[in-house]
N, C-alpha and C positions, 0 to 999 in steps of 0.2 A: 473460470473461463480461460481457455488456453489458446494461445495464438495459433497453434498447429491445426486447430479445427477450422480456422478461417483461411489460412494461406498454405501454399504448397511447401514441401520440403526444400525445393529449389529456392523459393523466396526467403525462407528462413536462413538458408545457407548464404544468400546474398547479404542479408542483414548482418550475419556474423562476420562475413568478410569485411564489410564496411566498418564494423566495430573494431576489428583487428587492426585495420589500417589507421583508424582515427586514434586509437588509444595506445598503440605500441610506442614504447620509448626508443625504438630503433627503426631503421629502414626496413620495409617489408618487401621481400623479393618473391618472385613466382614460386621458387622452391620452398620458401617459408610457408606459403599458403597450401601448397601440395602436402607438405609434412603435417601442418597444423590440422587440416581437415581430412587428411587421409583419402584424397580423391585424385583422379588422374590430371595430368597437365591440361588435356583438352577440356576437361570439366571446369577447371579454374579459369581458363581462358574464356570459356563460354559464359560463366557466371560473371566475371569481371566486365566483359563486354556488355552484357545485359544491364549490370549495375550502372555502368557509365551512361547508357541510354536512359535509364530511370532517373538518374541525377540530372541529366540534361532536360528532362521533362519537368521535373519538380523545381529546379533552381536555374536562374539565369547566370549566376556568377560562381557556381560551385562545380568543379570538374574533377573527374577521376582520370589521372594521367599515368602513363607508363614512361618513366624518365629514360634518358639516354643511358644512365647507369644501370638500368634494368630493375628499378624498384617502383612500387606503386606510391603515388602521392595524391592527396586531395588539395586542390588549390581553390582559393576564394579571395575575392576582393574585400569582403567584409568579414569581421570576426564572427564566427558562429559557434554556439555551444555544441559540443559533440552529441550530447543527449538529444538536442533539438533535431539534428540531422538524422539520427537513427530513428527517432520517433516519427519524423515526417515521412521517411521511407516506409516504416512499418504501417503507418496510417494509410499510405497510398496503396499498399498491398491489400490491406483489409477492405478498403473501399471498393476495390476492383475484384474482390473475391465473389464467387458464385453465392456463397452463403449470405454475405452481407447485402448483396443486391436484392436477393429474395426477401431478406428481413426488412429492408428499407421499404419495399413495396407493401409488405404486410402491415407495417406500422403507419405508413403514410396514406394508404388508400383503403377502400372497402372492396377491392377487386376480388373476383373469384380466383381459385387456383388456376383455372384454364386461362383467364385473362392475364394473370401474372406470368404464366408460362409463355404465352404468345408475345407479350410486351418485351420480355427479356430474351426471347428466342432460345429458351431452355425447354427441354423435353419435360413432359408431365412427371415422368419418373424421377427426374433430377429435382424438381420442385418438391415432390412428396418426400424424397430422401432428405433434403435439407430441412424440411419442416420437422421430420422425425428427429433430426440432429438438434434442432432448436429446442425441441421438447426434452431432450436429454439435459440441456443446459437449464431448462425451467424446472426440472424435477426437484432439485434441492430447495426450490422456493415454494414447493407444494402447489404449483399452478400448471396449467396446460394450455398450449396454443391451439385454438379452435377457430378456424376461419369461417365456420358456419354460424358463429355466435357474434352478436353485436359487441364490438370492442375487442374482438379477436382473441380474447383470453378467457379461460374458465378458472375461477378460483378467487381467493381473497383479493380485493382491490388494492389493499396496501401492499401485498406481496407482488402484485402485478406491476405496480408503479416502481417498486424497488428493483425488480428484475429489469424493467425497461431502462431505468437509470443506469444500472450496471452495464447493460449493453451499449448504451450511448457513451458512457464514460470510457469503456473499453475501446471503442472505435476512435474516440477523439484523443489522440496521443499528444496533441499540441493545443495550446490555448487559442480560442476563437471568440470573436464577439458574438457570433451566432453558431452554436454547436448543432443546430437543427437545419432542416430544409429552409431555404430562403423564403419560402411561401408561408412559414409559420407567422401567426399574428405577432407583431412587435410588442403588443401589450403582454403577451405570455412570457416574454423574456425581459421585461422591464422590471428590474429588481430594486427600484427606488424605494418602494413601500417597505420591502424587507429590510433594506439598509437603514432606513430612517426609524422605523418603529421596532423591529425585532432585534436589530443589531446596534442601535444607537449610533449610527454613522461610523461604525468601526472601519478602520483602514483595511481594505481587502486586497489580497494578491490577485493577479489576473486569473490564476487557477481557481481561487475561491469564487471569484465572480462568475467564471464559466460554470462551475458546478452548481452554484445558486440558480443560474439560468436553466440548467438542466432540470433540477428538482422542481422549480416552479413551472417551467414549460411543460414538463410531463404531467404534472398535477392538473394544470389548467386545460391542457389538450384532452386528457382523459375525461375531465368534467364537461367542458363546453363543446367539444367536437364529437367525442365518443359517447357522451352522456352516461358515463360510468362513475358511480358515486361510491364513496366509502360506506361500509356497513356500520351501523351503530352497535357498539360493543361496550357495555357499561364497565365490565371488568377491566378491559384494556384502557378505557379513559380514566378509570380510577388510578391505575398504576402509572400513567404518564402525566398525571395532573400537575405536577410541579415543574414540568418542562413548558407548560403553557404560559403565554403572555396574553392576558385577557383583552388588552386594547388592540391586539393585532388582528386584522382581517386580511385573508389571502386575496380577496377580490371584492369589488363593490357589489351592491345588490344586483341580482340578475333575475329576469323573468323565468329562466329555465332552472334556477336553483332556489330552493326555499331558504328562508332565513335560518331555519334550524340546521339544514344541511351545510349552509355556508359557515355557520359557527362550528360545526363538527369538522369540516375540512380545515378550517384555520387552526383549530385545537390540535388536530393530529399533525398538521404541517410543522408546528413548532417542534414536536418530537422528531419527526422525520428529518428535519434539517439538522438538528443537534446530534442525532445519532448517526448521521451520514457524513457530515463534515465536522469531525470531532474538534478540530482546532478553531472552529468558528467562534466559540464562546470563550470569554475571558475566564481566568482562574477564579476570580472573585465570584463571578456568576455561577460557575460550577460548584464552588464551595457553598454558595447560598442555596442552590438546589439540593445539595446533599444534606444540609442542615434541616431543610424542610422535611425531607424523607425521614431523617433520624428522629424528628419530633412528631412524626405522624404515627398513626396506628395501622399503617398498611402492612399486610403480611409480607409483601415483596421486600419491604425495607428490612424487616426482621430476618428474612432469608439471606439477604445480602450481608447483613452484619454477622450472622451466624457463620456463613461460609468464610468470610474474611478472618473471623476469630479462630476458627478451626484450622484454617490454612496457616495462620501465623504460628499456632502451636505445633502443627505437624512438621513445618519446615524451619522452626526456630527463627521466625522473622519478627523484628521489632519495627513497627510502622512509625515513620515520622508523621506529624500532623498533616502536612501538605500532601505527601504521597498517599496517605490513607484516604484523603478526600478524593484524590484523582482515581485511586484504585476502586473506591466505592462507586464513583460516578460511572466508570467503565464497566464494572461488573453489573451494576444495576441495569444499564442499557442492554447488556448481553442477556440478562435474565428476562427482561421484557420481550426481547426478540424471540427467544426460544419458547417462552411461555405463551405468547399471544399470537405469533405469526406463523409458527411451525416452519420457519425458515431454518435450514441446516446451516449453522453459523460457519462451518468449516469452509464453505465456498468463499468466505471473505478473506481467507488466508492462503489462497492458492498463489503459486508463482506463475504468472502468465507471461513472463518475459521470454523472448526467443533467444536471448543472448546467454550462452552457457557460462561465460566468465564475467558477466556484468557484476555479479555479487560473489563474495567469497563463499565457499561451501560451508554448510552448517557444521560446527564442531560436534564430535561424537558425544561430548558431555551435554550438549543441548538436547539431543534426542534422548539421552539417559534421563535428564531432568523431566522431560516431557512424559516419559514412561512413568516416572515416580508420581507425577501429578495425576495421571490417569489412575494409578493405584490408590491415591488419596481419595479420589472421587468414588471409589468402590468400597471404601471402608464402611463398616457397619454404622458408625456414627453419622456419616453423610447420607448413606442409603436410607436409614431409618427416619432421619429428619426430613428428607426430600422424597418420602415414599410415594407421593402422588406423581412424581416425575419418573420417566423411564431412565434406565441406566444410560442408554444411547443419548438421550437428550442432555443429561448432565455432562456427558463427555464432551459436548460442544463447548463447554466452558473451559476446557483444558488450554485452549489457545490464549485466552485472556488471562488465565491464572498463571501461565508461563510468563507472560509479560509482567504481571504483578510481582511474581517472584524475582524477576531480574531487576526491576527498579527498586525493590525494597531490600534485597539481600546485599549487604555491604561487602564488596570484594576485599580480599586481603591486600595489604600493602605490598608493593614491590620493593624488596630490600636491596639496596645498591651499595656496593663497596667500591671506593675510588682510591687508586694509588697512582702517583706520578713521580718519576725518579729524577726528572731534569731540574726541578726547582721545588721550593717549599710552599709556593703560593698557588700553584695551578689547581691543586685539589679543591681549594675553596672556590676558585673560579668556576670549575666544572660543576661543583655541588650547587652553587648559587644559580647557575644557569638552569639546572634541572628543577630546582625549587621554584624559580620564577615561572617556569613553563608549565609544570604539572602541579595540580592541587596536592597539598601536603597530606590530604586524606588518602592519597593513592600511592605515594612513594615515600620511602624512608632511607636516609643516608646512614649507614651503619659502620661500625669499626671492626667487626668480626667477619672476615672473608668466608669463614665456614658456614655462616648463616645467610650468605648473599644469594639472591636470585640472579644478580648480574654483577660481574666484576668489570670495572672500567680501568684500563691500565695502558701505559705506554711501553710495557714490557711483556714479552711472551710469558705467560704464567704456567704453561704446561697443563697437566691434567690432575694436579693435586686436589683441586676443588671441582667437583662435577656440577658445573653451573654454566650459565651464559657468560661469554666474554666479549667485550668490545675493545678493540685496539685503537687507542687515541694518542697520537704522538705529537700533535702540533696544536697548541691552544690558541694560535693566531690564525688558524685556517677556518674560515666561516663554513666551508663545505663539510668539514668534519663535525662541527656542531650540528649542522642540519642532519647529517647521517646519524649522529648519536640520538638526537631527539626522535627521529623516525624509528630507530631501532628500539628505543625504550617504549615508544607507543605501541609497537608491534608486540613486544614481549608482554606488556600490560594487557593488551587485548586478548592474547592467548591465555593469560592467567585468569581472566574473568570466566573462562569456560572450563577451567581445570577442576 
């Protein structure tokens, strides 16, 4: 799901301008924004004026000002995280978009298309166009939006709930006590039962609490308001059995839901939660679940183990015990999804940010490794073993296998040579600082400059050795140590993708 489908190019530009002002290490002038975004002076003036008005609506104490010196500044009485400000503005634009307003009416009411059109003062053609767009989003989930059907959707109920969760999560960019309409039943978002029984009173972040409320709120709303129940699928239940917590019940007995259906809903919810909020479960619990699968006679367990084994041989990976268990857990969840839900897993890995420079660009070696993983999934050994699965479905595992590769493949050590001409003790001082800061598995201090990935020196070394050089001339300057550590971190990061 991409932000550009919800908001206009102008609003995306305003978000990017705000990000530029907030994150720049220098003063931002009008000419800087004109050059950065390659637009006219009048356009920047218009965008910044509108952004100033938007901030005035959203915040009482946060202002966008144009200083006497001619640069843009954000002023605030209270300290605010930059990401919060950007997400809040982004959230505001989504909420006021035509697409989201129509979606909200579809999810919260049983109104006809005509009534939705009249209530929002949108033309029927606009509403139909946006419904078609929503169905584009729904297609990878193998479901369809159908306003003439009870529950508004056609397709597997598990997929429908997952799709709605993704929509609600996408819209809620900041943490809220109630991520839904204020009219939703408080019992639907009371997560006390989940916390006590399913999570054993685990300390939760505010983000985890909000996502828990989303998952439970959607499940209970679909059940008790839309009367849409999960379908019984024995093969699916067999494959998720060890994610279940038998003593957990999603809700108390209800006259509109049979005891059998309540048991099914609670059973599937345990998997839904763990597969959606991965970090919600402790490492010990994940390891316990993996052990049960390893000791089981389930076919999906053997498939997971076979793929991990062949992957390690193909890419020369040696798993550590802990990382193997995590890799097993993640791959198993992905297997379950594409085997039983027909959800296209690639939708989980989209970059939906509007900010072009929020994250560094993906190194070329990343895409190269991704291509190698796709080739691995097409090898005769894999295709023959997984002959019942289509090649396209197997390719959905490439994302998670890329992660498994990265966490298991040991990066080469960064070799560092240090020389200092002013005294005989500073080499040891610099060396110790590096070793105290970086794990010794990642860097190595060497004596041969010809083998170095980095030479640290207080003297210009020329081009005798074609490698990275860092000029360090004052061992009593804290700023130089800070710059050195950042430089080493950057080189190491780049070396990971080489």
